[in-house]
Backbone as a chain_set.jsonl record, in Angstrom:
{"seq": "XXXXXXXXXXXXXXXXXXXXXXXXXXXXXXXXXXXXXXXXXXXXXXXXXXXXXXXXXXXXXXXXXXXXXXXXXXXXXXXXXXXXXXXXXXXXXXXXXXXXXXXXXXXXXXXXXXXXXXXXXXXXXXXXXXXXXXX", "coords": {"N": [[-26.779, -28.268, -21.432], [-24.965, -26.172, -19.197], [-21.461, -25.8, -19.038], [-19.604, -26.217, -16.153], [-17.189, -24.273, -14.42], [-14.286, -22.999, -12.731], [-13.996, -19.752, -11.153], [-11.503, -18.636, -11.555], [-10.636, -20.04, -13.828], [-12.458, -19.049, -15.673], [-11.674, -16.309, -15.677], [-9.024, -16.545, -16.622], [-9.444, -17.502, -19.216], [-10.915, -15.356, -20.263], [-9.084, -13.194, -20.042], [-7.141, -14.001, -21.788], [-8.028, -13.322, -24.278], [-8.522, -10.668, -23.97], [-6.525, -8.369, -23.244], [-6.651, -5.797, -22.111], [-8.611, -6.015, -20.154], [-7.262, -7.733, -18.466], [-5.205, -6.06, -17.555], [-6.728, -4.143, -16.182], [-7.729, -5.77, -14.172], [-5.349, -6.466, -12.837], [-4.592, -3.908, -11.958], [-6.745, -3.277, -10.261], [-6.336, -5.338, -8.407], [-3.855, -4.623, -7.281], [-4.588, -2.197, -6.111], [-6.426, -3.104, -4.205], [-4.688, -4.633, -2.686], [-3.199, -2.63, -1.483], [-5.034, -1.698, 0.298], [-5.805, -3.914, 1.924], [-3.544, -5.515, 2.26], [-3.147, -8.176, 1.489], [-1.051, -10.297, 0.385], [-0.883, -13.006, -0.685], [-3.318, -13.112, -2.14], [-2.941, -11.077, -4.031], [-0.766, -12.152, -5.461], [-2.001, -14.421, -6.471], [-3.766, -13.263, -8.268], [-1.897, -12.197, -10.038], [-0.736, -14.585, -10.964], [-2.947, -15.647, -12.303], [-3.199, -13.881, -14.456], [-0.717, -14.33, -15.67], [-1.049, -17.029, -16.456], [-3.089, -16.658, -18.318], [-1.756, -15.429, -20.344], [-0.146, -17.269, -21.544], [1.358, -18.688, -19.729], [3.909, -19.807, -17.349], [6.232, -20.684, -18.777], [6.192, -19.203, -21.184], [6.291, -16.604, -20.154], [8.8, -16.753, -18.925], [10.536, -16.944, -21.134], [10.119, -14.429, -22.277], [10.961, -12.673, -20.271], [13.476, -13.491, -19.498], [13.965, -14.645, -17.118], [14.417, -17.548, -15.181], [12.201, -20.371, -15.518], [11.83, -21.779, -13.131], [12.491, -19.898, -11.133], [10.527, -17.943, -11.615], [8.238, -19.465, -11.094], [8.65, -20.009, -8.368], [8.505, -17.385, -7.339], [5.86, -16.655, -7.983], [4.365, -18.585, -6.691], [4.787, -18.253, -4.064], [3.942, -16.908, -0.799], [5.017, -14.617, -0.097], [6.077, -11.233, -0.645], [7.222, -10.373, -3.87], [10.516, -9.401, -5.039], [10.965, -5.989, -5.887], [12.191, -5.412, -8.366], [11.825, -7.78, -9.79], [9.035, -7.894, -9.897], [8.476, -5.587, -11.391], [9.723, -6.282, -13.803], [8.107, -8.436, -14.607], [5.599, -7.137, -14.849], [6.227, -5.241, -16.839], [6.521, -6.935, -19.005], [3.904, -7.53, -19.538], [3.151, -5.182, -20.592], [2.635, -3.069, -18.88], [3.1, -0.852, -16.038], [4.279, 0.026, -12.738], [3.052, 2.786, -10.862], [3.179, 5.944, -9.144], [0.736, 7.516, -7.339], [-1.146, 10.177, -5.895], [-3.013, 9.703, -2.879], [-6.423, 10.091, -2.694], [-7.746, 12.672, -0.758], [-5.867, 12.412, 1.236], [-3.279, 13.546, 3.498], [-0.668, 14.971, 1.977], [1.848, 15.721, 2.758], [5.189, 15.374, 3.779], [6.366, 16.329, 6.006], [6.676, 19.244, 8.136], [6.128, 22.212, 6.362], [8.128, 24.733, 5.179], [8.429, 28.186, 4.141], [10.529, 28.254, 2.399], [10.515, 25.749, 1.238], [8.48, 25.567, -0.595], [8.626, 25.415, -3.402], [10.381, 23.097, -5.124], [11.942, 23.039, -7.437], [13.418, 25.562, -8.002], [15.281, 25.412, -5.891], [16.681, 23.08, -6.482], [17.786, 23.806, -8.967], [19.423, 25.936, -8.161], [21.14, 24.567, -6.465], [22.405, 22.876, -8.309], [23.852, 24.713, -9.767], [25.816, 25.309, -7.953], [27.524, 23.211, -7.779], [30.76, 21.944, -7.81], [33.111, 20.893, -10.053], [35.542, 18.388, -9.736], [39.036, 18.837, -10.243], [41.602, 17.139, -11.831], [44.956, 16.85, -10.952]], "CA": [[-26.38, -27.967, -20.083], [-23.781, -25.324, -19.14], [-20.237, -26.359, -18.484], [-19.183, -25.532, -14.938], [-15.752, -24.06, -14.283], [-13.963, -22.106, -11.622], [-13.899, -18.323, -11.468], [-10.161, -18.416, -12.08], [-10.62, -20.554, -15.206], [-13.196, -18.064, -16.473], [-10.829, -15.122, -15.836], [-7.897, -16.903, -17.474], [-9.952, -17.552, -20.595], [-11.312, -13.999, -20.66], [-7.906, -12.349, -20.183], [-6.371, -14.464, -22.946], [-8.529, -12.612, -25.459], [-8.776, -9.272, -23.638], [-5.421, -7.888, -22.41], [-7.052, -4.601, -21.358], [-9.309, -6.504, -18.959], [-6.223, -8.275, -17.586], [-4.551, -4.92, -16.919], [-7.67, -3.576, -15.202], [-7.762, -6.729, -13.063], [-4.114, -6.272, -12.078], [-4.671, -2.602, -11.295], [-7.681, -3.448, -9.139], [-5.7, -6.215, -7.42], [-2.856, -3.834, -6.568], [-5.311, -1.244, -5.263], [-6.952, -3.86, -3.066], [-3.55, -5.004, -1.845], [-2.84, -1.466, -0.682], [-6.035, -1.551, 1.352], [-5.869, -5.029, 2.875], [-2.237, -6.138, 2.456], [-3.23, -9.622, 1.269], [-0.091, -10.647, -0.662], [-1.261, -14.216, -1.425], [-4.384, -12.799, -3.093], [-2.326, -10.322, -5.119], [0.02, -13.081, -6.269], [-2.945, -15.287, -7.182], [-4.225, -12.465, -9.41], [-0.783, -12.145, -10.978], [-0.644, -15.922, -11.586], [-4.067, -15.782, -13.238], [-2.844, -13.139, -15.669], [0.395, -15.068, -16.3], [-1.638, -18.193, -17.136], [-3.879, -16.21, -19.467], [-0.851, -14.959, -21.389], [0.693, -18.356, -22.031], [1.938, -19.451, -18.632], [5.261, -19.554, -16.833], [7.282, -20.883, -19.79], [6.163, -18.058, -22.104], [6.788, -15.458, -19.393], [10.235, -16.957, -18.724], [11.222, -16.59, -22.38], [10.006, -12.979, -22.488], [11.65, -11.922, -19.221], [14.837, -13.954, -19.273], [14.022, -15.217, -15.775], [14.197, -18.982, -15.301], [10.855, -20.802, -15.141], [11.834, -22.169, -11.724], [12.45, -18.668, -10.335], [9.19, -17.362, -11.769], [7.299, -20.32, -10.369], [8.865, -19.751, -6.941], [8.001, -16.041, -7.036], [4.403, -16.599, -8.105], [3.705, -19.539, -5.796], [5.099, -17.868, -2.69], [3.019, -15.988, -0.138], [5.816, -13.446, 0.237], [6.173, -10.215, -1.693], [8.381, -10.512, -4.756], [11.384, -8.225, -5.113], [10.38, -4.972, -6.76], [12.73, -5.52, -9.723], [11.161, -8.924, -10.435], [7.657, -7.492, -10.152], [8.49, -4.632, -12.503], [10.049, -7.044, -15.018], [6.898, -9.183, -14.995], [4.583, -6.179, -15.3], [6.658, -4.674, -18.122], [6.246, -7.946, -20.024], [2.481, -7.398, -19.87], [2.917, -3.861, -21.163], [2.177, -2.106, -17.875], [4.108, -0.519, -15.052], [3.824, 0.583, -11.472], [3.146, 4.24, -10.826], [2.893, 6.568, -7.866], [-0.361, 8.466, -7.438], [-1.572, 10.625, -4.571], [-4.233, 9.118, -2.35], [-7.449, 11.121, -2.58], [-8.111, 13.076, 0.588], [-4.789, 12.176, 2.207], [-2.321, 14.613, 3.711], [0.45, 14.599, 1.115], [3.08, 16.35, 3.218], [6.088, 14.483, 4.5], [6.741, 16.991, 7.249], [6.219, 20.618, 8.106], [6.562, 22.899, 5.162], [8.521, 26.119, 5.391], [8.275, 28.984, 2.921], [11.634, 27.918, 1.493], [10.266, 24.45, 0.635], [7.268, 25.558, -1.396], [8.891, 24.96, -4.763], [11.653, 22.381, -5.095], [12.711, 23.251, -8.66], [14.455, 26.59, -7.865], [16.323, 24.942, -4.976], [17.495, 22.115, -7.219], [18.558, 24.541, -9.97], [20.456, 26.665, -7.441], [22.114, 23.572, -6.007], [23.171, 22.401, -9.458], [24.793, 25.778, -10.106], [26.858, 25.385, -6.932], [28.352, 22.001, -7.83], [32.101, 22.197, -8.304], [33.706, 19.7, -10.65], [36.936, 18.206, -9.302], [40.053, 18.899, -11.297], [42.701, 16.217, -11.568], [46.243, 17.493, -11.201]], "C": [[-25.081, -27.16, -20.108], [-22.605, -26.051, -18.496], [-19.838, -25.535, -17.252], [-17.671, -25.411, -14.92], [-15.511, -23.092, -13.135], [-13.917, -20.66, -12.111], [-12.538, -18.023, -12.091], [-10.038, -18.906, -13.522], [-11.344, -19.59, -16.142], [-12.327, -16.832, -16.736], [-9.655, -15.396, -16.772], [-8.316, -16.91, -18.94], [-10.285, -16.15, -21.099], [-10.093, -13.122, -20.928], [-7.042, -12.75, -21.37], [-6.779, -13.707, -24.202], [-8.751, -11.128, -25.213], [-7.685, -8.744, -22.693], [-5.771, -6.638, -21.588], [-7.789, -4.989, -20.078], [-8.304, -7.078, -17.963], [-5.513, -7.147, -16.855], [-5.453, -4.269, -15.87], [-7.75, -4.464, -13.965], [-6.508, -6.589, -12.196], [-4.145, -4.953, -11.317], [-5.586, -2.688, -10.075], [-7.037, -4.283, -8.032], [-4.639, -5.467, -6.614], [-3.508, -2.806, -5.658], [-5.872, -1.934, -4.026], [-5.83, -4.277, -2.119], [-3.154, -3.834, -0.947], [-3.819, -1.253, 0.467], [-5.907, -2.661, 2.393], [-4.549, -5.774, 3.091], [-2.202, -7.641, 2.244], [-2.333, -10.024, 0.091], [-0.461, -11.943, -1.383], [-2.363, -13.96, -2.462], [-3.836, -12.019, -4.287], [-1.533, -11.247, -6.037], [-0.866, -14.059, -7.034], [-3.481, -14.554, -8.415], [-3.134, -12.401, -10.478], [-0.612, -13.48, -11.695], [-1.755, -16.132, -12.608], [-3.752, -15.081, -14.548], [-1.699, -13.83, -16.402], [-0.156, -16.261, -17.074], [-2.403, -17.781, -18.383], [-3.003, -15.777, -20.635], [0.153, -16.011, -21.826], [1.386, -19.156, -20.953], [3.375, -19.076, -18.306], [6.321, -19.668, -17.926], [7.339, -19.716, -20.775], [6.715, -16.818, -21.406], [8.301, -15.554, -19.188], [11.022, -16.558, -19.969], [11.224, -15.08, -22.598], [10.812, -12.173, -21.481], [13.113, -12.284, -19.064], [15.045, -14.498, -17.864], [13.721, -16.708, -15.91], [12.774, -19.348, -14.889], [10.768, -21.172, -13.65], [11.728, -20.949, -10.815], [11.081, -18.012, -10.403], [8.152, -18.156, -10.997], [7.414, -20.103, -8.867], [8.272, -18.407, -6.527], [6.478, -16.048, -6.981], [3.677, -17.571, -7.18], [3.951, -19.227, -4.325], [3.961, -17.017, -2.103], [3.734, -14.7, 0.25], [5.901, -12.505, -0.959], [7.399, -10.451, -2.562], [9.254, -9.267, -4.672], [10.803, -7.261, -6.136], [10.906, -5.074, -8.186], [12.098, -6.678, -10.487], [9.726, -8.558, -10.811], [7.587, -6.54, -11.342], [8.801, -5.341, -13.82], [8.821, -7.793, -15.522], [5.843, -8.226, -15.544], [4.947, -5.552, -16.64], [6.391, -5.644, -19.27], [4.783, -7.883, -20.466], [2.15, -6.039, -20.473], [2.371, -2.865, -20.154], [3.297, -1.858, -16.869], [3.471, -0.001, -13.784], [3.928, 2.096, -11.557], [2.791, 4.722, -9.424], [1.81, 7.611, -8.101], [-0.739, 8.911, -6.038], [-2.882, 9.944, -4.171], [-5.237, 10.249, -2.152], [-7.766, 11.403, -1.111], [-7.031, 12.885, 1.63], [-3.92, 13.415, 2.341], [-1.046, 14.215, 2.98], [1.772, 15.203, 1.551], [3.897, 15.359, 4.025], [6.489, 15.06, 5.844], [6.21, 18.405, 7.208], [6.87, 21.334, 6.943], [6.935, 24.333, 5.521], [8.345, 26.87, 4.077], [9.353, 28.647, 1.902], [11.366, 26.637, 0.712], [9.138, 24.458, -0.388], [7.488, 25.09, -2.821], [10.287, 24.357, -4.804], [12.533, 22.745, -6.286], [13.764, 24.36, -8.524], [15.6, 26.145, -6.952], [17.249, 23.961, -5.676], [18.369, 22.835, -8.236], [19.687, 25.331, -9.323], [21.546, 25.716, -6.995], [22.988, 23.067, -7.133], [24.217, 23.43, -9.849], [25.95, 25.86, -9.135], [27.771, 24.152, -6.927], [29.695, 22.35, -8.459], [32.669, 20.892, -8.828], [35.148, 19.57, -10.147], [37.887, 18.264, -10.493], [41.188, 17.954, -10.902], [44.006, 16.944, -11.87], [47.277, 16.501, -11.617]], "O": [[-24.201, -27.418, -20.928], [-22.759, -26.81, -17.539], [-19.749, -24.309, -17.315], [-16.956, -26.318, -15.345], [-16.438, -22.45, -12.641], [-13.814, -20.387, -13.307], [-12.44, -17.248, -13.042], [-9.399, -18.251, -14.345], [-10.897, -19.346, -17.262], [-12.243, -16.359, -17.869], [-9.33, -14.567, -17.622], [-7.609, -16.38, -19.797], [-9.968, -15.805, -22.238], [-10.059, -12.389, -21.917], [-6.292, -11.93, -21.899], [-5.956, -13.479, -25.089], [-9.125, -10.398, -26.131], [-7.894, -8.68, -21.482], [-5.242, -6.448, -20.493], [-7.606, -4.357, -19.038], [-8.474, -6.928, -16.753], [-5.246, -7.26, -15.659], [-4.987, -3.889, -14.796], [-7.829, -3.966, -12.842], [-6.595, -6.592, -10.968], [-3.762, -4.902, -10.148], [-5.235, -2.223, -8.99], [-7.181, -3.965, -6.852], [-4.534, -5.654, -5.402], [-3.03, -2.57, -4.549], [-5.794, -1.395, -2.922], [-6.003, -4.274, -0.9], [-2.814, -4.031, 0.219], [-3.455, -0.685, 1.497], [-5.9, -2.393, 3.594], [-4.446, -6.582, 4.014], [-1.315, -8.315, 2.767], [-2.787, -10.086, -1.052], [-0.363, -11.984, -2.609], [-2.332, -14.538, -3.549], [-4.225, -12.274, -5.427], [-1.622, -11.133, -7.26], [-0.512, -14.48, -8.135], [-3.632, -15.153, -9.48], [-3.411, -12.535, -11.67], [-0.368, -13.507, -12.901], [-1.528, -16.727, -13.662], [-4.007, -15.62, -15.625], [-1.711, -13.907, -17.63], [0.227, -16.483, -18.223], [-2.367, -18.482, -19.394], [-3.452, -15.76, -21.781], [1.186, -15.686, -22.412], [1.952, -20.211, -21.24], [3.963, -18.17, -18.896], [7.221, -18.83, -17.996], [8.427, -19.288, -21.158], [7.506, -16.072, -21.984], [9.003, -14.546, -19.269], [12.061, -15.905, -19.866], [12.22, -14.518, -23.053], [11.3, -11.092, -21.81], [13.905, -11.488, -18.559], [16.175, -14.778, -17.464], [12.845, -17.086, -16.688], [12.201, -18.707, -14.007], [9.759, -20.909, -12.995], [10.971, -20.956, -9.844], [10.538, -17.578, -9.388], [7.292, -17.586, -10.327], [6.404, -20.021, -8.168], [7.617, -18.303, -5.49], [5.879, -15.512, -6.048], [2.488, -17.394, -6.914], [3.381, -19.872, -3.446], [3.129, -16.482, -2.836], [3.139, -13.805, 0.849], [5.81, -12.919, -2.115], [8.49, -10.701, -2.049], [8.783, -8.199, -4.28], [10.217, -7.681, -7.134], [10.15, -4.848, -9.131], [11.86, -6.575, -11.69], [9.262, -8.874, -11.906], [6.72, -6.685, -12.204], [8.198, -5.026, -14.846], [8.529, -7.787, -16.717], [5.258, -8.486, -16.595], [4.077, -5.35, -17.487], [6.07, -5.221, -20.381], [4.464, -8.152, -21.624], [1.0, -5.776, -20.825], [1.704, -1.905, -20.54], [4.306, -2.563, -16.854], [2.295, 0.362, -13.754], [4.798, 2.624, -12.248], [2.186, 3.999, -8.632], [1.95, 8.483, -8.959], [-0.666, 8.124, -5.094], [-3.734, 9.653, -5.01], [-4.926, 11.253, -1.51], [-8.021, 10.487, -0.329], [-7.259, 13.17, 2.806], [-3.833, 14.231, 1.424], [-0.414, 13.22, 3.336], [2.731, 15.196, 0.779], [3.367, 14.607, 4.842], [6.914, 14.32, 6.731], [5.391, 18.742, 6.353], [8.024, 21.079, 6.598], [6.131, 25.059, 6.106], [8.138, 26.261, 3.027], [9.13, 28.739, 0.695], [11.928, 26.448, -0.367], [8.871, 23.422, -0.997], [6.62, 24.431, -3.393], [11.27, 25.05, -4.541], [13.757, 22.759, -6.158], [14.915, 24.132, -8.896], [16.76, 26.466, -7.211], [18.464, 24.005, -5.486], [19.554, 22.526, -8.366], [20.789, 25.395, -9.868], [22.734, 26.014, -7.125], [24.185, 22.851, -6.942], [25.336, 23.075, -10.221], [26.984, 26.438, -9.472], [28.703, 24.084, -6.125], [29.751, 22.976, -9.517], [32.7, 19.893, -8.109], [35.889, 20.553, -10.139], [37.576, 17.801, -11.591], [41.666, 17.981, -9.767], [44.145, 17.577, -12.916], [48.423, 16.873, -11.867]]}, "num_chains": 1, "name": "protein.A"}
């Protein structure tokens, strides 16, 4: 007879032996969060990956964050601070990135001819910086 277990237990066991699958799961979870804004679900996914990689105590040793703080962050329904999230993700060997949304208007405002390429404007601006001289 097959042993019954929860979906989360299955994922935890699977991710323990397959870190690439854990990263794909986190990526999918973050993408879904951007669509539906369900922070508790995102944090549950993060907790599942943490458990698969040894749990809170192992993560605490790797990050230098106290186990109590990590537990509070991961058990909350509120979004963690970005620096804490990045620290946790870096421990797993991944990071957040910015990517354009397919089919979205990527302009922040109206674009003038002067704005078409930022690099020349930045280089010109750098050339105009005057260093202060102490007398």
